[in-house]
C-alpha positions in Angstrom: -18.3 12.0 -24.7 -15.5 9.3 -25.1 -12.7 9.6 -22.5 -9.0 9.2 -23.6 -6.3 8.5 -21.2 -2.7 9.1 -21.7 -0.8 6.8 -19.3 2.5 8.4 -20.1 1.2 11.9 -19.1 -1.3 10.7 -16.4 -3.8 12.8 -17.9 -7.5 12.0 -18.7 -9.1 14.0 -21.5 -12.8 14.5 -21.4 -14.4 16.5 -24.2 -11.2 18.6 -24.7 -10.6 19.2 -21.0 -7.4 17.8 -19.4 -7.9 16.4 -16.0 -4.8 15.4 -13.9 -5.1 12.2 -12.0 -3.9 12.6 -8.3 -0.4 11.2 -7.6 -0.4 7.9 -6.1 1.9 6.4 -3.3 3.2 3.1 -2.5 2.6 1.9 0.9 5.7 -0.2 2.0 6.0 -2.5 4.8 9.4 -2.8 6.5 10.8 -6.1 7.9 11.7 -6.3 11.6 13.0 -9.3 13.7 10.0 -9.2 16.0 6.5 -9.0 14.2 5.3 -12.4 13.5 4.6 -13.6 9.9 1.0 -14.3 10.9 0.4 -10.8 12.2 1.7 -9.3 8.9 -0.5 -11.6 6.9 -3.6 -10.6 9.0 -2.6 -6.7 8.5 -2.3 -7.3 4.6 -5.8 -9.0 4.6 -7.5 -6.6 7.0 -6.0 -3.4 6.2 -5.1 -3.8 2.5 -7.8 -6.3 1.6 -5.5 -8.8 0.2 -6.4 -12.5 -0.3 -4.7 -15.0 2.2 -2.4 -16.1 -1.1 -1.4 -12.6 -1.8 -0.9 -11.6 1.8 1.4 -14.6 2.2 3.2 -13.9 -0.9 3.8 -10.2 0.1 4.7 -11.1 3.6 7.4 -13.7 2.4 8.7 -10.8 -0.1 9.1 -8.6 3.0 10.6 -11.2 5.1 13.3 -12.0 2.4 13.8 -8.6 0.9 13.5 -6.3 3.9 10.6 -4.2 2.3 7.7 -4.8 0.1 4.6 -3.0 -1.4 1.3 -3.6 0.4 -0.6 -1.4 -1.9 -0.7 1.8 -4.1 -3.1 4.4 -3.4 -3.8 8.3 -3.4 -1.9 10.2 -0.8 -4.9 10.5 1.7 -5.6 6.8 1.6 -1.9 5.8 1.9 -1.6 7.9 5.0 -4.6 6.3 6.4 -3.4 2.8 5.7 0.0 3.6 7.2 -1.7 4.9 10.4 -3.9 1.8 10.7 -0.9 -0.5 10.4 1.0 1.5 13.1 -2.1 1.6 15.4 -2.8 -2.2 15.1 0.9 -3.0 15.5 1.0 -1.0 18.7 -2.1 -2.5 20.2 -0.7 -6.0 19.6 2.8 -5.2 21.0 4.7 -5.4 17.6 7.1 -2.8 16.1 5.8 -3.2 12.5 6.4 -0.1 10.5 5.3 1.1 7.1 6.2 4.0 5.0 5.0 5.4 1.8 6.7 6.8 -1.3 5.6 8.4 -4.5 4.9 5.7 -7.3 
């Protein structure tokens, strides 16, 4: 059966059945004065699967704007990514923080 997606309503219609997509969350990295740029780039590549170019671009955005989107995920994945960032930051002696908010 054909699948029709309505982006405005965030609903997938399959054979006359409406299926709600799970809400998505932005994982945000927060700038601080202690975490090195190199560490942030490493986190973006290892935790969020970014290329080195994308990681550098996001890191610079966080550095200049104070906050930046590392990725957008369903709630469970977003929570897991935040926990991984906080764990790795603590293990390496950095105060790097991240947060999540609904998309």
